[in-house]
Structures are given as structure tokens and as C-alpha cells.
C-alpha positions as YAML, in Angstrom:
chain: A
units: angstrom
residues:
- id: 1
  name: MET
  ca: [0.00, 0.00, 0.00]
- id: 2
  name: THR
  ca: [1.24, 3.47, -0.86]
- id: 3
  name: GLN
  ca: [2.08, 5.63, 2.10]
- id: 4
  name: VAL
  ca: [1.16, 9.31, 2.07]
- id: 5
  name: SER
  ca: [2.55, 11.76, 4.57]
- id: 6
  name: LYS
  ca: [0.08, 13.03, 7.13]
- id: 7
  name: LYS
  ca: [1.63, 16.49, 6.78]
- id: 8
  name: TRP
  ca: [-0.11, 18.44, 4.02]
- id: 9
  name: MET
  ca: [1.49, 21.07, 1.80]
- id: 10
  name: LYS
  ca: [-0.18, 24.41, 1.37]
- id: 11
  name: ARG
  ca: [-2.57, 24.33, -1.58]
- id: 12
  name: GLN
  ca: [-0.64, 26.95, -3.61]
- id: 13
  name: ILE
  ca: [2.63, 25.05, -3.17]
- id: 14
  name: GLU
  ca: [1.01, 21.74, -4.11]
- id: 15
  name: GLU
  ca: [-0.49, 23.26, -7.26]
- id: 16
  name: LYS
  ca: [2.88, 24.76, -8.25]
- id: 17
  name: VAL
  ca: [4.62, 21.40, -7.69]
- id: 18
  name: TYR
  ca: [2.03, 19.63, -9.90]
- id: 19
  name: GLU
  ca: [2.35, 22.30, -12.58]
- id: 20
  name: THR
  ca: [6.15, 21.97, -12.58]
- id: 21
  name: PHE
  ca: [5.93, 18.16, -12.66]
- id: 22
  name: TRP
  ca: [3.60, 18.08, -15.68]
- id: 23
  name: GLN
  ca: [5.59, 20.74, -17.54]
- id: 24
  name: SER
  ca: [8.76, 18.74, -16.91]
- id: 25
  name: CYS
  ca: [7.10, 15.55, -18.20]
- id: 26
  name: ALA
  ca: [5.89, 17.34, -21.33]
- id: 27
  name: LYS
  ca: [9.45, 18.47, -22.12]
- id: 28
  name: LEU
  ca: [10.76, 14.91, -22.09]
- id: 29
  name: THR
  ca: [10.25, 13.79, -25.67]
- id: 30
  name: LYS
  ca: [12.53, 10.79, -26.12]
- id: 31
  name: ARG
  ca: [11.75, 7.40, -24.62]
- id: 32
  name: GLU
  ca: [15.23, 7.18, -23.07]
- id: 33
  name: GLU
  ca: [14.79, 10.55, -21.31]
- id: 34
  name: ILE
  ca: [11.39, 9.57, -19.95]
- id: 35
  name: GLU
  ca: [12.69, 6.20, -18.77]
- id: 36
  name: LEU
  ca: [15.66, 7.77, -16.96]
- id: 37
  name: PHE
  ca: [13.40, 10.27, -15.23]
- id: 38
  name: PHE
  ca: [10.78, 7.75, -14.10]
- id: 39
  name: ASN
  ca: [13.42, 5.22, -13.02]
- id: 40
  name: ASP
  ca: [14.88, 7.90, -10.75]
- id: 41
  name: LEU
  ca: [11.51, 9.17, -9.56]
- id: 42
  name: PHE
  ca: [9.74, 5.87, -8.79]
- id: 43
  name: THR
  ca: [10.87, 2.81, -6.87]
- id: 44
  name: LYS
  ca: [10.86, -0.57, -8.62]
- id: 45
  name: ALA
  ca: [7.63, -1.51, -6.81]
- id: 46
  name: GLU
  ca: [5.96, 1.75, -7.87]
- id: 47
  name: ARG
  ca: [6.96, 1.16, -11.51]
- id: 48
  name: ILE
  ca: [5.58, -2.39, -11.37]
- id: 49
  name: ASN
  ca: [2.31, -1.15, -9.86]
- id: 50
  name: PHE
  ca: [2.07, 1.55, -12.50]
- id: 51
  name: THR
  ca: [2.63, -0.86, -15.39]
- id: 52
  name: LYS
  ca: [0.16, -3.38, -13.97]
- id: 53
  name: ARG
  ca: [-2.50, -0.66, -13.60]
- id: 54
  name: LEU
  ca: [-1.92, 0.51, -17.15]
- id: 55
  name: SER
  ca: [-2.00, -3.09, -18.41]
- id: 56
  name: ILE
  ca: [-5.28, -3.73, -16.58]
- id: 57
  name: ALA
  ca: [-6.81, -0.60, -18.11]
- id: 58
  name: VAL
  ca: [-5.70, -1.54, -21.62]
- id: 59
  name: LEU
  ca: [-6.93, -5.13, -21.34]
- id: 60
  name: LEU
  ca: [-10.27, -3.90, -19.98]
- id: 61
  name: TYR
  ca: [-10.51, -1.46, -22.87]
- id: 62
  name: GLN
  ca: [-9.88, -4.32, -25.27]
- id: 63
  name: GLY
  ca: [-12.77, -6.22, -23.72]
- id: 64
  name: TYR
  ca: [-11.02, -8.91, -21.72]
- id: 65
  name: ASP
  ca: [-12.76, -10.55, -18.79]
- id: 66
  name: TRP
  ca: [-11.76, -9.55, -15.24]
- id: 67
  name: ARG
  ca: [-10.72, -13.10, -14.37]
- id: 68
  name: GLN
  ca: [-8.59, -13.40, -17.50]
- id: 69
  name: ILE
  ca: [-6.83, -10.16, -16.59]
- id: 70
  name: SER
  ca: [-6.37, -11.33, -13.02]
- id: 71
  name: ASP
  ca: [-4.85, -14.60, -14.21]
- id: 72
  name: LEU
  ca: [-2.61, -13.05, -16.86]
- id: 73
  name: LEU
  ca: [-1.23, -10.21, -14.73]
- id: 74
  name: LYS
  ca: [-1.28, -11.97, -11.35]
- id: 75
  name: VAL
  ca: [-3.46, -9.32, -9.71]
- id: 76
  name: SER
  ca: [-6.59, -9.74, -7.65]
- id: 77
  name: VAL
  ca: [-10.04, -9.33, -9.17]
- id: 78
  name: ALA
  ca: [-10.53, -6.51, -6.63]
- id: 79
  name: THR
  ca: [-7.54, -4.69, -8.15]
- id: 80
  name: VAL
  ca: [-9.09, -5.04, -11.60]
- id: 81
  name: GLY
  ca: [-12.34, -3.69, -10.15]
- id: 82
  name: ARG
  ca: [-10.60, -0.60, -8.77]
- id: 83
  name: ILE
  ca: [-9.12, 0.17, -12.18]
- id: 84
  name: VAL
  ca: [-12.49, -0.34, -13.94]
- id: 85
  name: THR
  ca: [-13.88, 2.73, -12.20]
- id: 86
  name: ARG
  ca: [-11.04, 4.89, -13.53]
- id: 87
  name: THR
  ca: [-11.05, 3.83, -17.18]
- id: 88
  name: SER
  ca: [-14.13, 5.84, -18.08]
- id: 89
  name: GLY
  ca: [-12.45, 9.12, -17.11]
- id: 90
  name: PRO
  ca: [-11.41, 11.71, -19.70]
- id: 91
  name: GLY
  ca: [-7.69, 10.95, -19.27]
- id: 92
  name: PHE
  ca: [-8.06, 7.30, -20.22]
- id: 93
  name: LYS
  ca: [-10.45, 8.18, -23.04]
- id: 94
  name: LEU
  ca: [-7.84, 10.52, -24.51]
- id: 95
  name: PHE
  ca: [-5.09, 7.93, -24.02]
- id: 96
  name: PHE
  ca: [-7.06, 5.17, -25.74]
- id: 97
  name: GLU
  ca: [-8.11, 7.48, -28.57]
- id: 98
  name: LYS
  ca: [-4.49, 8.35, -29.32]
- id: 99
  name: MET
  ca: [-3.17, 4.82, -28.91]
- id: 100
  name: GLU
  ca: [-5.94, 3.21, -30.95]
- id: 101
  name: LYS
  ca: [-4.44, 4.85, -34.04]
- id: 102
  name: GLU
  ca: [-1.30, 2.73, -33.56]
- id: 103
  name: LYS
  ca: [-1.66, -0.76, -35.03]
- id: 104
  name: SER
  ca: [1.59, -1.91, -33.40]
- id: 105
  name: TRP
  ca: [0.13, -0.90, -30.02]
- id: 106
  name: ARG
  ca: [-2.89, -3.17, -30.45]
- id: 107
  name: GLU
  ca: [-0.75, -6.16, -31.47]
- id: 108
  name: PHE
  ca: [1.78, -5.54, -28.69]
- id: 109
  name: TRP
  ca: [-0.77, -6.17, -25.94]
- id: 110
  name: LYS
  ca: [-1.95, -9.39, -27.53]
- id: 111
  name: ASP
  ca: [1.62, -10.65, -27.97]
- id: 112
  name: LEU
  ca: [2.51, -9.65, -24.42]
- id: 113
  name: ALA
  ca: [-0.45, -11.56, -23.00]
- id: 114
  name: LYS
  ca: [0.46, -14.65, -25.05]
- id: 115
  name: THR
  ca: [4.08, -14.51, -23.86]
- id: 116
  name: TYR
  ca: [2.99, -14.04, -20.27]
- id: 117
  name: LEU
  ca: [0.63, -17.00, -20.53]
- id: 118
  name: LEU
  ca: [3.37, -19.13, -22.09]
- id: 119
  name: VAL
  ca: [5.75, -18.28, -19.23]
- id: 120
  name: THR
  ca: [3.25, -18.61, -16.38]
- id: 121
  name: HIS
  ca: [1.15, -21.53, -17.68]
- id: 122
  name: PRO
  ca: [3.20, -23.46, -20.25]
- id: 123
  name: ASP
  ca: [1.13, -26.61, -19.67]
- id: 124
  name: LYS
  ca: [-2.11, -24.75, -20.35]
- id: 125
  name: TYR
  ca: [-0.59, -23.09, -23.43]
- id: 126
  name: ALA
  ca: [0.61, -26.46, -24.77]
- id: 127
  name: ARG
  ca: [-2.73, -28.14, -24.06]
- id: 128
  name: LEU
  ca: [-4.78, -25.39, -25.72]
- id: 129
  name: GLY
  ca: [-2.49, -24.68, -28.66]
- id: 130
  name: GLU
  ca: [-2.34, -21.35, -30.50]
- id: 131
  name: GLU
  ca: [-5.98, -21.41, -31.61]
- id: 132
  name: GLY
  ca: [-7.25, -22.49, -28.19]
- id: 133
  name: VAL
  ca: [-5.31, -19.69, -26.50]
- id: 134
  name: GLU
  ca: [-6.91, -17.24, -28.94]
- id: 135
  name: ASN
  ca: [-10.39, -18.54, -28.15]
- id: 136
  name: VAL
  ca: [-10.00, -18.72, -24.37]
- id: 137
  name: TYR
  ca: [-7.94, -15.62, -23.59]
- id: 138
  name: PHE
  ca: [-8.38, -13.25, -26.51]
- id: 139
  name: ARG
  ca: [-12.01, -13.60, -27.46]
- id: 140
  name: LYS
  ca: [-13.65, -10.20, -27.39]
- id: 141
  name: LYS
  ca: [-16.22, -9.92, -24.64]
- id: 142
  name: GLU
  ca: [-19.77, -9.44, -25.88]
- id: 143
  name: LYS
  ca: [-21.22, -6.08, -24.93]
- id: 144
  name: THR
  ca: [-24.11, -6.34, -22.55]
- id: 145
  name: PHE
  ca: [-27.45, -4.67, -23.15]
- id: 146
  name: LEU
  ca: [-26.42, -1.80, -20.85]
- id: 147
  name: GLU
  ca: [-23.15, -1.17, -22.72]
- id: 148
  name: LYS
  ca: [-24.73, -0.96, -26.19]
...
């Protein structure tokens, strides 16, 4: 669990810190620069949590079932549920809109999930075969009446 200091900054200082942080992020344009910055800023555990949250959001967006996501990423269903509530926000909508234009992005997540399944459940992967893995783990979830 993330720990937050009980001592609060003054609102004006907090706003200035956020403004500076986001301006600094926007100035980092190369992947290597961004990686160096975030590796220094976040601990290994924070980076893992961040990437798992992002992965959950992307897999949810692509229509995967909560249990499939839980199994593939080794997170609890409750964790998936917490991320579900955030994915309908304007930030995620903008992110998905921009990333959806990238074909390589869409294929990357599918390949990543297959590799992860192969590493974590080689017996299941071998038993199902390529087509079975497609059908079990990568079948698009049908939209419910409420989602249509």
C-alpha cells in the first residue's frame, strides 16, 4: 500500500509542484529521457504497480474478462475492479483514442499476454495450442445490453 505523509502542503505550493511536474514531463520527448526520469523518480515496486495498472486498463478497454486479466497479470479481481472505475475518465479516453491509431500498439498487448501465458502456464498453453489460447484468452467480450 502506498504511504502518504500526514503532513499536508499548502494548496498553492502543491499546485505549483504539480504544474512543474507536468511541464517537466511534457518536455521529455525521447523514450530514453522519460525512462531515466521515471526510473529515478519511482521505486521498482511503484513502476511495477504503474505498469500493472496501465496493463489492466488496456486489457479492460480491449474487452477482456476480469478473471482473465487477473490470471494473466497476477493481480486480484478486486484490483481489476478498482481500475475499472477509472477507465471511463477523460484521461483514459484521450489515451485510448491516441493509442488506438497505432496498429503496433494493439498487437503488442496481444503478444505480451500470449508470452505471459506461455511463461506462467506453459502446460495450459501447450494443451490449448495457439488457436485455443486465442479462443480462451483473446475472445472479445460481448457487450451487454447496458453497454450498447
